[in-house]
C-alpha positions, 0 to 999 in steps of 0.5 A: 500500499505504501508503493500504491499511495506513492504512485497515487501522488506521482499521478496527480504531478503528472496529470496536474493540467488535467486535474486543473481542468476538471476542477475548473470545469466543476467550478464553473458549472457549480458557481454558475448554476448554484449562483443563479439558483441561490439568487432566486432563494435568497430573495424568497428568504430575505423577503420572508424574513423582512415580513417577519422582522417589520410585521408586514400586514397580511390584510389592510382594510379600508372603510367604505363608510363616510365616519369610518370604522366604528370602535366596535368593528375594530373590536370585532377584528381583535376578537377573532384571536388569529391577529397580533396586532391591529394598527388604526388611522386614515390615509388620503391622497390629496393635492397640497398645492395647485402645482400639485393639482396641475401636474396630477401628483397628489401627496399620500398622508398617513394619519396613524394612531400609533404616532400619537405617543411620538413620532418613532417608527418603533411605535408603529408595530404593524408595517414598522418602517425603516428609519433612513435619515433623522435630520438635526432640527435643533428642537425648532421643529413644529408638529414633527412628522416623517416623509417616505424615502424617495424613488424613481417617482416619488420625491423626498427631502434632504432637509427639515421641511415645513408643510401646511395642511389645509383640512377644509381643502383636503376634506373638499378634495375627498368629497370631489373624490367620492362624487359628493359636495360639502354641506353648505352649512358645514362648508361656511362653518369651515370656511370661518374656521380655516386657520384653526383647521389648517396645521403646520408640520415639520418633516423631520425624518425619512422612512422607508415602508416595508410595503414598497420595494418598487422604485418606479411608483406603487400601484397597490393599496389605493384608497377603496380600490382593489388592484388586480394582480399587476404584470411585472413588465407592464405594471409601469402604465398602471402606477400611481404617481405620488409627489411624496408620502408623509406619516403624521400623528392622527391626533394632529387632525383637527376636530369640528365640535368635538369629532375629528374630520377624519375618521378611523378609515384604516385598519392594518392587520398582521396574523399572530402566526408570522411562520406562514408567509413563505414567499406566498406559499400555498399554506399562507394562500390557504390561511389568507382566504380563510382569514379573508372570509372571517374578516368580511363577516366581521366588518360587514359590506362597508369594507374593503379588503387588501392582501399582499396578493394585491401588493405590487412590490411583493408580487413583482419582486416575487415575480423576478425571483421566479424568473431567475429561478426558472432561468436557472433551471434552464441554464442548469441542464444546458451547463450540465449537459457540456460539463458531463460530456467533457469530464466523461471524456477526460477521465476515460481517456486518462484511463485509456493512456495509462494502459502500461501502468495498469498492466504493471499494477496487475502484474504486481498483483493489484486487484482490478478494483484497487486499480479503479480506485486510483482514478476514482479518488483522482476524480473524487479529489477533483470534484471535491475541490471544484465544488468547494470553490464553486460554492463560494463563486455561487455565493458571490453570483447570487449576491451579485444578483441581489445587489443588482436588484437594488436598482430595481427595487428597494431591497430588503437586507440580504439573508445570509442563509440560502438554498443549496437545491441547485448546488446539490444537483450539480454535484451530484449529477457531475460526480455521477458522470465523472465516476461513471465514466472513470469506472467504465474506462477502468472496467475496460482496461483491467479486463485485458491481460497484461501482455496486451495492455503493455502494447500501445494502441495502434492509430485508428484506420483512416477512412474516405470522407464524404468529400472525397466523393465531391471530385470538384472540392476534393481535387482542389484541396492541397495534401495538408487540408485533405489530411486535416479533414480525414483525421477530423472524421477518423476520430468521430466521437471526439469530433462530435464531442467537440462540435456538441460542447462549441455548439451549446457554448455558442448558444449560451453566449448568443443567449446572454448577448440577447438578454443585454440587448434587451436592455440596451437597445430593447427599451426595457429598463431592468439591471436585474435582466442585464446582469443576468445576460452579463453573467451568462456571457462571462461564464459561457465564455470561460466554458467555452475556453476551458471545453475547447482547451481540455479536448484539445489537449486530450488530442495532443496528449493522444497524439504525441507520437504522431506529432513526433513522427511528423517532426522527424519527417522534417515538419517545423513547430509552426506546420506541426501546430497547424496540423492540430489547429486546423482540426480545432478550427474546424470543429469550432466552425462546425460547431458555431453553425449548429450553435446559432440555430440552437440559441433560437429555441433557448432564446424563446423559452427565456423570453417566454419566462421573462415576458419580454423580448422576440427573436426578431427584436434582437440586433443583427450584430449581436449574432456576429459578436457571438461568432466572434467571441467563440472564434477568439476563445478558440484562438486563444486556447490555440495560443495557449496549447502552442508550447505543449506541441513545440516541446514534444520529444522527437524520440516519442516517434520511436516508440510509435507502433505505425 
């Protein structure tokens, strides 16, 4: 066994290039697949954690009665016993200035009973805001209030701001919105008391609402309007333009004859069991359906109930996460196909190259199982190293996606927790393929007798190629090109494997470029789609380089005696390199020819998942860029392998059976 382990260590040194190729193949596949897949998991988990941390409301009840909810209705909700918190207040969308009305940009006023004890986000137990900024007012503020953080639609404040709330004007606007008019006596009385019905407030803090992730406005939770689930792509057409949002203690609402001008119009309600919400799981859906019926019965017909299913931000964020998840499944299949092909070829060729060592081991009395175990351990080491590094690369990719989503959404804090489903699937499939190829090749070789294994395998006999049946073309080819075409088709399995791998890599590059085109020239404003496109192109490029490098390296290793013989016959280093490179470029071109049509169905599936884009809409020059990139990668590989061919010893030709 001491000799066995010593030989095992020497194997790593001898095949260090092959070991690195396997590690990199595993790393790229695991890193990309696990990264894309876990990005969706991180969004789901982060959204669910944020739901619990900020106690996001499961229901918002809006009164359709002029006087709002009665104390008995509020108590009826609390008596149901399934809700942990019930926040009360009122919300209105009103124009504070004539300019706002002209531009149709109302300000949303949230009057919250929970703020009566002080302007603190912690006092709000349901939909607890996150404090972004606290202005230094030196205690000079009057009636402090908070405003919503700005986004692409809503304006915020970067310093303390004094605002006048004219409740006479506010009530007139609310009456107009309801298609009514204030009674003449009431209106006259309010006009006389206008000064006492005008409240001055000072914006002293900036908050972000846990109900709002969208950067382009928020159509959800409109007053008394049940918004249908929006299409996440075209929802911008349905967005409400708000100038800003203010959070105000409800005790600042003036009273008329002892009655507040605005009653309890809203109730924000959260379930007691916070674990039910898991990114809109079936269990949560079932609970919401049941409790919505109970709430409707308790409140009667003068209430409108809104759930998180009517919240654009939550649904849009989940929809984007779903898109990433589906893209992950699609690209996982494609990446795994290429990886499996290459690792199968790499390990089976490695075993076949060591026929003489296997013969020596059999002669020394080692069992077939122990001989095969040596190569199995080699594969497992490559798998473990590649998987571990790939896992951390994947976490980096998922973090990148999460960061990029901040350009589209005000993302909740990213959780360190993530799913490992994609990681496990990827590692399991690659490991199974690697071990299957190793064991199959090992069994095949160890079945032979040592005397047979010590003999070098004769080169594969050449065959006529289809071009020879076309004299018009064949007769015009020089000798070197005739030999190239014969060599390409003589090793048909390797040719097919290279073509398939290059075709898939070409398709992936074109898919990534098509996704980038959606945002650059297609008018789609989505940084997340651009990020996916960039990541696909980068990993597809790395995959293409590694695949061509690995298969070409195997090709050279298998034909060292043949190449050494060419050197003995007087071929220069450049001619020997060209002898192999012509075959590589032919394989690459054929792979590209098949890869271009292969990218079309993949594009169609991705466009269907994203709900945007068409094949005809992809700018034509991206197809040329994709082809140019694959050819560039192939050229880089040939340059990297030039040194290996130049260093081939001519004495190897003396060992050649041919």
